[in-house]
LODO-517775 format. One record per residue (C-alpha): residue number from 1; residue in one letter; x, y, z. Coordinates in steps of 0.05 Angstrom, whole numbers, plus 32768, in hexadecimal, padded with zeros to 4 digits. Layout:
BEGIN
<pt num="NUM" residu="a" u="X" v="Y" w="Z"/>
...
This chain:
BEGIN
<pt num="1" residu="m" u="7909" v="82EE" w="8561"/>
<pt num="2" residu="t" u="78F2" v="830C" w="8521"/>
<pt num="3" residu="g" u="790C" v="8349" w="84FC"/>
<pt num="4" residu="g" u="78F9" v="8371" w="84BF"/>
<pt num="5" residu="r" u="7924" v="838D" w="8487"/>
<pt num="6" residu="s" u="7966" v="8381" w="84A9"/>
<pt num="7" residu="g" u="7998" v="8384" w="8470"/>
<pt num="8" residu="f" u="799A" v="833B" w="8459"/>
<pt num="9" residu="h" u="79A8" v="834F" w="8411"/>
<pt num="10" residu="r" u="79CE" v="8390" w="8412"/>
<pt num="11" residu="p" u="7A07" v="838F" w="83DF"/>
<pt num="12" residu="c" u="7A36" v="83B0" w="8411"/>
<pt num="13" residu="r" u="7A38" v="836D" w="8436"/>
<pt num="14" residu="v" u="7A5B" v="834D" w="83FB"/>
<pt num="15" residu="a" u="7AA0" v="836B" w="8407"/>
<pt num="16" residu="a" u="7AA1" v="8357" w="8451"/>
<pt num="17" residu="l" u="7A8C" v="8311" w="8440"/>
<pt num="18" residu="a" u="7AC0" v="830A" w="840A"/>
<pt num="19" residu="l" u="7AF7" v="8320" w="843A"/>
<pt num="20" residu="a" u="7AE4" v="82E7" w="8468"/>
<pt num="21" residu="l" u="7AEE" v="82B1" w="8434"/>
<pt num="22" residu="a" u="7B37" v="82A5" w="8445"/>
<pt num="23" residu="l" u="7B27" v="8295" w="848E"/>
<pt num="24" residu="a" u="7AEC" v="8268" w="8482"/>
<pt num="25" residu="p" u="7AE9" v="821B" w="847E"/>
<pt num="26" residu="g" u="7AE6" v="81F5" w="843D"/>
<pt num="27" residu="p" u="7AAA" v="81E0" w="8412"/>
<pt num="28" residu="a" u="7A6C" v="81C0" w="8431"/>
<pt num="29" residu="r" u="7A2A" v="81A4" w="841A"/>
<pt num="30" residu="a" u="7A03" v="81E1" w="8409"/>
<pt num="31" residu="c" u="79CE" v="8208" w="83E1"/>
<pt num="32" residu="t" u="79C5" v="824D" w="83C4"/>
<pt num="33" residu="l" u="7981" v="826D" w="83C8"/>
<pt num="34" residu="f" u="796F" v="82AE" w="83A4"/>
<pt num="35" residu="a" u="7932" v="82D5" w="838E"/>
<pt num="36" residu="a" u="7919" v="8315" w="836F"/>
<pt num="37" residu="q" u="78D5" v="8336" w="837B"/>
<pt num="38" residu="g" u="78A7" v="836B" w="835E"/>
<pt num="39" residu="s" u="78C9" v="83A3" w="8338"/>
<pt num="40" residu="r" u="790A" v="837B" w="8335"/>
<pt num="41" residu="v" u="78E8" v="8346" w="830A"/>
<pt num="42" residu="a" u="78D7" v="8350" w="82C0"/>
<pt num="43" residu="g" u="788B" v="8352" w="82BF"/>
<pt num="44" residu="g" u="7886" v="8352" w="830B"/>
<pt num="45" residu="g" u="7878" v="8318" w="8339"/>
<pt num="46" residu="t" u="78AE" v="82ED" w="8358"/>
<pt num="47" residu="l" u="78EA" v="82C4" w="8342"/>
<pt num="48" residu="m" u="7909" v="8290" w="8370"/>
<pt num="49" residu="v" u="7944" v="825F" w="8366"/>
<pt num="50" residu="k" u="7965" v="822A" w="8390"/>
<pt num="51" residu="v" u="79A8" v="820D" w="837A"/>
<pt num="52" residu="r" u="79B0" v="81CC" w="83A1"/>
<pt num="53" residu="d" u="79F6" v="81B3" w="83B1"/>
<pt num="54" residu="w" u="7A00" v="816D" w="83CE"/>
<pt num="55" residu="t" u="7A28" v="812E" w="83C3"/>
<pt num="56" residu="p" u="7A16" v="8104" w="8386"/>
<pt num="57" residu="m" u="79FF" v="80C9" w="83B0"/>
<pt num="58" residu="d" u="79B8" v="80E4" w="83B9"/>
<pt num="59" residu="r" u="7983" v="80E2" w="8382"/>
<pt num="60" residu="q" u="7952" v="811A" w="8374"/>
<pt num="61" residu="d" u="790F" v="8119" w="8352"/>
<pt num="62" residu="l" u="78D1" v="8143" w="834A"/>
<pt num="63" residu="v" u="788F" v="8133" w="836C"/>
<pt num="64" residu="l" u="7848" v="814D" w="8364"/>
<pt num="65" residu="v" u="7822" v="8141" w="83A4"/>
<pt num="66" residu="r" u="77D8" v="8149" w="83AF"/>
<pt num="67" residu="p" u="77CF" v="813D" w="83FA"/>
<pt num="68" residu="g" u="778E" v="8125" w="8417"/>
<pt num="69" residu="s" u="7786" v="8168" w="8439"/>
<pt num="70" residu="g" u="77AB" v="81A7" w="8427"/>
<pt num="71" residu="h" u="77C9" v="81C5" w="83E7"/>
<pt num="72" residu="a" u="77E7" v="819F" w="83AE"/>
<pt num="73" residu="y" u="7831" v="81AC" w="83A3"/>
<pt num="74" residu="f" u="786A" v="819E" w="8373"/>
<pt num="75" residu="a" u="78AE" v="8193" w="8393"/>
<pt num="76" residu="l" u="78F6" v="817E" w="838D"/>
<pt num="77" residu="n" u="78FF" v="813F" w="83B7"/>
<pt num="78" residu="t" u="793E" v="8119" w="83C8"/>
<pt num="79" residu="e" u="794D" v="80D2" w="83DE"/>
<pt num="80" residu="g" u="798C" v="80BC" w="8401"/>
<pt num="81" residu="a" u="79B6" v="80DB" w="8439"/>
<pt num="82" residu="d" u="798E" v="811C" w="8437"/>
<pt num="83" residu="p" u="7946" v="8107" w="8428"/>
<pt num="84" residu="g" u="7909" v="8133" w="8423"/>
<pt num="85" residu="l" u="78EE" v="8170" w="83FE"/>
<pt num="86" residu="k" u="7921" v="81A7" w="83ED"/>
<pt num="87" residu="a" u="78F6" v="81D8" w="83C6"/>
<pt num="88" residu="g" u="78AE" v="81DD" w="83AE"/>
<pt num="89" residu="i" u="7873" v="8206" w="8397"/>
<pt num="90" residu="n" u="782A" v="81F9" w="83A6"/>
<pt num="91" residu="e" u="77EA" v="8205" w="837F"/>
<pt num="92" residu="k" u="77DF" v="8247" w="83A5"/>
<pt num="93" residu="g" u="7820" v="8264" w="838C"/>
<pt num="94" residu="l" u="7849" v="825C" w="83CC"/>
<pt num="95" residu="m" u="7892" v="824C" w="83BE"/>
<pt num="96" residu="l" u="78C3" v="8230" w="83F1"/>
<pt num="97" residu="e" u="790D" v="8220" w="83EF"/>
<pt num="98" residu="s" u="793A" v="8207" w="8427"/>
<pt num="99" residu="a" u="7985" v="8209" w="8436"/>
<pt num="100" residu="t" u="79B0" v="81E8" w="846C"/>
<pt num="101" residu="a" u="79CC" v="8212" w="84A5"/>
<pt num="102" residu="g" u="7A12" v="81F8" w="8497"/>
<pt num="103" residu="s" u="7A32" v="8226" w="84CB"/>
<pt num="104" residu="i" u="7A11" v="81FB" w="8501"/>
<pt num="105" residu="p" u="7A2D" v="81B4" w="8509"/>
<pt num="106" residu="r" u="79FE" v="817C" w="84F2"/>
<pt num="107" residu="e" u="79F5" v="8161" w="8538"/>
<pt num="108" residu="s" u="79DE" v="81A5" w="8551"/>
<pt num="109" residu="r" u="79AD" v="81AD" w="8516"/>
<pt num="110" residu="r" u="7989" v="816E" w="852E"/>
<pt num="111" residu="e" u="7970" v="8191" w="856C"/>
<pt num="112" residu="a" u="7935" v="8177" w="8593"/>
<pt num="113" residu="g" u="78F2" v="818D" w="8577"/>
<pt num="114" residu="r" u="790C" v="8197" w="8530"/>
<pt num="115" residu="t" u="78D1" v="8199" w="84FF"/>
<pt num="116" residu="r" u="78D6" v="8160" w="84CE"/>
<pt num="117" residu="g" u="78B7" v="8168" w="848A"/>
<pt num="118" residu="l" u="78B4" v="81B4" w="8491"/>
<pt num="119" residu="l" u="78AE" v="81C5" w="8447"/>
<pt num="120" residu="r" u="7879" v="818F" w="843D"/>
<pt num="121" residu="k" u="784F" v="81AB" w="8477"/>
<pt num="122" residu="l" u="7855" v="81F3" w="845F"/>
<pt num="123" residu="l" u="7846" v="81E4" w="8416"/>
<pt num="124" residu="a" u="7809" v="81BB" w="8427"/>
<pt num="125" residu="g" u="77F0" v="81EA" w="845E"/>
<pt num="126" residu="c" u="7800" v="8231" w="8446"/>
<pt num="127" residu="a" u="77E8" v="825B" w="840C"/>
<pt num="128" residu="s" u="7816" v="8298" w="8413"/>
<pt num="129" residu="v" u="7855" v="82B3" w="8434"/>
<pt num="130" residu="d" u="782B" v="82D3" w="846A"/>
<pt num="131" residu="e" u="780D" v="828F" w="847C"/>
<pt num="132" residu="v" u="7853" v="8271" w="8480"/>
<pt num="133" residu="l" u="7869" v="82A7" w="84B0"/>
<pt num="134" residu="a" u="782B" v="829B" w="84DA"/>
<pt num="135" residu="r" u="7843" v="8254" w="84E7"/>
<pt num="136" residu="k" u="7883" v="8265" w="850C"/>
<pt num="137" residu="a" u="7875" v="822C" w="853D"/>
<pt num="138" residu="l" u="788F" v="81FE" w="8506"/>
<pt num="139" residu="f" u="78D1" v="8224" w="8500"/>
<pt num="140" residu="r" u="78FA" v="81F3" w="852A"/>
<pt num="141" residu="g" u="793F" v="81D9" w="8516"/>
<pt num="142" residu="p" u="7975" v="8206" w="84F9"/>
<pt num="143" residu="r" u="796D" v="8211" w="84AE"/>
<pt num="144" residu="f" u="795E" v="8248" w="847B"/>
<pt num="145" residu="l" u="791F" v="8252" w="8452"/>
<pt num="146" residu="l" u="790D" v="827E" w="8418"/>
<pt num="147" residu="a" u="78C1" v="8286" w="8411"/>
<pt num="148" residu="g" u="78A0" v="82AC" w="83D9"/>
<pt num="149" residu="d" u="785D" v="82BB" w="83B9"/>
<pt num="150" residu="a" u="7848" v="82EC" w="8383"/>
<pt num="151" residu="t" u="784E" v="8328" w="83B2"/>
<pt num="152" residu="q" u="788A" v="831D" w="83E0"/>
<pt num="153" residu="v" u="78C6" v="82F2" w="83F3"/>
<pt num="154" residu="a" u="78D9" v="82E0" w="843B"/>
<pt num="155" residu="a" u="7920" v="82CA" w="844D"/>
<pt num="156" residu="i" u="7919" v="82A2" w="848D"/>
<pt num="157" residu="e" u="7953" v="828F" w="84BA"/>
<pt num="158" residu="i" u="7941" v="825B" w="84EE"/>
<pt num="159" residu="g" u="7974" v="8258" w="8526"/>
<pt num="160" residu="p" u="797F" v="822A" w="8562"/>
<pt num="161" residu="g" u="7946" v="8226" w="8593"/>
<pt num="162" residu="g" u="7913" v="8240" w="8561"/>
<pt num="163" residu="q" u="7931" v="8285" w="855A"/>
<pt num="164" residu="v" u="7918" v="82A4" w="8519"/>
<pt num="165" residu="r" u="792E" v="82DF" w="84EE"/>
<pt num="166" residu="v" u="7903" v="82F5" w="84B3"/>
<pt num="167" residu="d" u="7914" v="8326" w="847C"/>
<pt num="168" residu="i" u="78DC" v="833A" w="844C"/>
<pt num="169" residu="t" u="78EB" v="8350" w="8405"/>
<pt num="170" residu="r" u="78BC" v="8374" w="83D7"/>
<pt num="171" residu="n" u="78D6" v="8395" w="8397"/>
<pt num="172" residu="g" u="791B" v="837C" w="83A5"/>
<pt num="173" residu="v" u="7949" v="833F" w="83A7"/>
<pt num="174" residu="a" u="7959" v="830B" w="83DC"/>
<pt num="175" residu="a" u="798F" v="82D6" w="83E5"/>
<pt num="176" residu="h" u="79A9" v="82A4" w="8416"/>
<pt num="177" residu="t" u="79DE" v="826D" w="841A"/>
<pt num="178" residu="n" u="79F2" v="8243" w="8456"/>
<pt num="179" residu="h" u="7A05" v="8272" w="848F"/>
<pt num="180" residu="y" u="79DF" v="82A4" w="84BB"/>
<pt num="181" residu="l" u="79E7" v="82E9" w="849F"/>
<pt num="182" residu="p" u="79F9" v="8328" w="84C7"/>
<pt num="183" residu="g" u="79BF" v="8339" w="84F5"/>
<pt num="184" residu="s" u="799A" v="831D" w="8531"/>
<pt num="185" residu="l" u="79AE" v="82D4" w="8524"/>
<pt num="186" residu="a" u="79F6" v="82DF" w="850F"/>
<pt num="187" residu="l" u="7A0E" v="82C0" w="8551"/>
<pt num="188" residu="a" u="79EA" v="827F" w="853E"/>
<pt num="189" residu="n" u="7A26" v="826F" w="8511"/>
<pt num="190" residu="e" u="7A48" v="823C" w="853E"/>
<pt num="191" residu="r" u="7A82" v="8238" w="850F"/>
<pt num="192" residu="s" u="7A9F" v="8266" w="84DA"/>
<pt num="193" residu="p" u="7A75" v="8267" w="849A"/>
<pt num="194" residu="g" u="7A93" v="823B" w="8463"/>
<pt num="195" residu="r" u="7ABA" v="8259" w="842A"/>
<pt num="196" residu="s" u="7A87" v="823E" w="83F9"/>
<pt num="197" residu="s" u="7A4C" v="825E" w="841E"/>
<pt num="198" residu="l" u="7A6F" v="82A1" w="8422"/>
<pt num="199" residu="s" u="7A86" v="829F" w="83DA"/>
<pt num="200" residu="r" u="7A42" v="828B" w="83BE"/>
<pt num="201" residu="f" u="7A1E" v="82C0" w="83E7"/>
<pt num="202" residu="a" u="7A4E" v="82F7" w="83D0"/>
<pt num="203" residu="r" u="7A48" v="82E1" w="8387"/>
<pt num="204" residu="i" u="79FC" v="82DC" w="8385"/>
<pt num="205" residu="q" u="79F8" v="8321" w="83A6"/>
<pt num="206" residu="e" u="7A24" v="833C" w="836F"/>
<pt num="207" residu="l" u="79F9" v="831C" w="8339"/>
<pt num="208" residu="l" u="79B7" v="8333" w="8358"/>
<pt num="209" residu="g" u="79D2" v="8379" w="835C"/>
<pt num="210" residu="g" u="79DC" v="837B" w="8311"/>
<pt num="211" residu="p" u="79AD" v="8396" w="82DC"/>
<pt num="212" residu="a" u="7963" v="838C" w="82EC"/>
<pt num="213" residu="p" u="792B" v="837A" w="82E2"/>
<pt num="214" residu="h" u="793D" v="8331" w="82E7"/>
<pt num="215" residu="t" u="7921" v="82F8" w="82BC"/>
<pt num="216" residu="l" u="791B" v="82AD" w="82C7"/>
<pt num="217" residu="e" u="794E" v="82A0" w="8291"/>
<pt num="218" residu="g" u="797E" v="82D1" w="82B2"/>
<pt num="219" residu="f" u="7975" v="82AF" w="82F5"/>
<pt num="220" residu="l" u="7983" v="826B" w="82D4"/>
<pt num="221" residu="g" u="79C3" v="828B" w="82BA"/>
<pt num="222" residu="f" u="79D6" v="829F" w="8302"/>
<pt num="223" residu="a" u="79CB" v="8257" w="8317"/>
<pt num="224" residu="r" u="7A00" v="8241" w="82E3"/>
<pt num="225" residu="d" u="7A34" v="8273" w="82FD"/>
<pt num="226" residu="q" u="7A7A" v="8253" w="8308"/>
<pt num="227" residu="h" u="7A9E" v="8294" w="8318"/>
<pt num="228" residu="a" u="7AC5" v="8278" w="8355"/>
<pt num="229" residu="g" u="7AD9" v="8233" w="833C"/>
<pt num="230" residu="p" u="7AC0" v="81EC" w="8349"/>
<pt num="231" residu="d" u="7AB4" v="81F0" w="8394"/>
<pt num="232" residu="l" u="7AA4" v="8239" w="83A3"/>
<pt num="233" residu="s" u="7A75" v="824C" w="836B"/>
<pt num="234" residu="i" u="7A29" v="8250" w="8369"/>
<pt num="235" residu="f" u="7A2B" v="8215" w="8338"/>
<pt num="236" residu="r" u="7A5C" v="81E4" w="8355"/>
<pt num="237" residu="t" u="7A7C" v="81AC" w="832D"/>
<pt num="238" residu="g" u="7AA7" v="8194" w="8367"/>
<pt num="239" residu="l" u="7AF0" v="817E" w="8368"/>
<pt num="240" residu="a" u="7AE6" v="813B" w="838B"/>
<pt num="241" residu="p" u="7AC2" v="8103" w="8364"/>
<pt num="242" residu="q" u="7A91" v="80F8" w="839E"/>
<pt num="243" residu="g" u="7A94" v="813F" w="83B9"/>
<pt num="244" residu="t" u="7A60" v="8174" w="83BC"/>
<pt num="245" residu="r" u="7A46" v="818F" w="837B"/>
<pt num="246" residu="t" u="7A07" v="81AF" w="835F"/>
<pt num="247" residu="m" u="79D2" v="8178" w="8359"/>
<pt num="248" residu="s" u="7995" v="81A1" w="8345"/>
<pt num="249" residu="v" u="797B" v="81E7" w="8335"/>
<pt num="250" residu="w" u="7933" v="81F7" w="8348"/>
<pt num="251" residu="s" u="7915" v="8237" w="832B"/>
<pt num="252" residu="v" u="78D0" v="8256" w="832A"/>
<pt num="253" residu="r" u="78B3" v="8293" w="8307"/>
<pt num="254" residu="l" u="7871" v="82A8" w="8328"/>
<pt num="255" residu="e" u="784A" v="82DE" w="8303"/>
<pt num="256" residu="p" u="7822" v="8314" w="8328"/>
<pt num="257" residu="g" u="77E0" v="82F2" w="8316"/>
<pt num="258" residu="g" u="77F8" v="82AE" w="832D"/>
<pt num="259" residu="g" u="780E" v="828E" w="82EC"/>
<pt num="260" residu="g" u="7856" v="827C" w="82DB"/>
<pt num="261" residu="e" u="7884" v="8241" w="82D3"/>
<pt num="262" residu="v" u="78B5" v="8214" w="82F7"/>
<pt num="263" residu="v" u="78F7" v="81FD" w="82D9"/>
<pt num="264" residu="v" u="7921" v="81C7" w="82FB"/>
<pt num="265" residu="r" u="7965" v="81AE" w="82E6"/>
<pt num="266" residu="l" u="7976" v="8169" w="8302"/>
<pt num="267" residu="l" u="79BD" v="814F" w="8302"/>
<pt num="268" residu="n" u="79B8" v="810B" w="8322"/>
<pt num="269" residu="a" u="79F9" v="80E3" w="8320"/>
<pt num="270" residu="g" u="79FA" v="80AC" w="82EC"/>
<pt num="271" residu="e" u="79BD" v="80C9" w="82C7"/>
<pt num="272" residu="p" u="79B7" v="80F8" w="828C"/>
<pt num="273" residu="e" u="79AC" v="8140" w="82A2"/>
<pt num="274" residu="r" u="7962" v="8150" w="82A0"/>
<pt num="275" residu="t" u="793D" v="8193" w="829C"/>
<pt num="276" residu="v" u="78F3" v="8195" w="82AD"/>
<pt num="277" residu="r" u="78CA" v="81D3" w="829A"/>
<pt num="278" residu="r" u="7881" v="81D7" w="82B0"/>
<pt num="279" residu="n" u="784B" v="820C" w="82AA"/>
<pt num="280" residu="l" u="782D" v="8217" w="82EF"/>
<pt num="281" residu="a" u="77E5" v="821B" w="82D8"/>
<pt num="282" residu="e" u="77EB" v="81D9" w="82B3"/>
<pt num="283" residu="l" u="7813" v="81B9" w="82EA"/>
<pt num="284" residu="f" u="77DD" v="81C1" w="831F"/>
<pt num="285" residu="r" u="77A1" v="81B6" w="82F1"/>
<pt num="286" residu="k" u="7778" v="817E" w="8311"/>
<pt num="287" residu="p" u="7771" v="813F" w="82E6"/>
């Protein structure tokens, strides 16, 4: 089932979520997705960020793919226990980010018919948010997506059995972590949302509700926020040596006319921290 503007991002949710922290389970592998669109962005257009949390065993890199058919795309790719694309932007200006539905056990998330390579298929096959939403047949397997272009952002919750909830944002902000938010898919949370997911969602809502319009540099500052300590913050350093921590920050600024830039911070274990900054027009210029 699909809904419209159903209150994903209302600041009044923050207090209720914060009150639940004491009852929720401990930290889990996770991500924080957030965006601003239109009048909430300095100069207009769209800003999108994914802060990826995982264990340090996996390695991440950036790939530029020009498929035999379909759109070229630039993406954050991982190898290891959690392989595949985690975020990307294509030459048409479609941005996608994904997050795990951590409030559903891993065994349940691997339901029959789960679409494998979902981000790859959407980046290669779609040119806009509207085109993504027209391909709901691919929305199989519990997870969360943030899809954006120069005119709108869609927060997409995919529940068990192909249930779908969509919230469209224009001239506003959007955010998601790792649990189903209040609304039509709230009962899809098979277990209580983790303390980390609740804490990060409450904090990013607070930051997004601050002074606007937002800038890319401001969003990169949000992605460095350590307000709630090593395991509950947006940027997680982790208490355990092999525990969950922030492994990358993917961010894109898309201008109204289609130009912009992508900035990616990579924190692979055993390697120097690396920041990659690319102009979108130059990135997709054919050789």
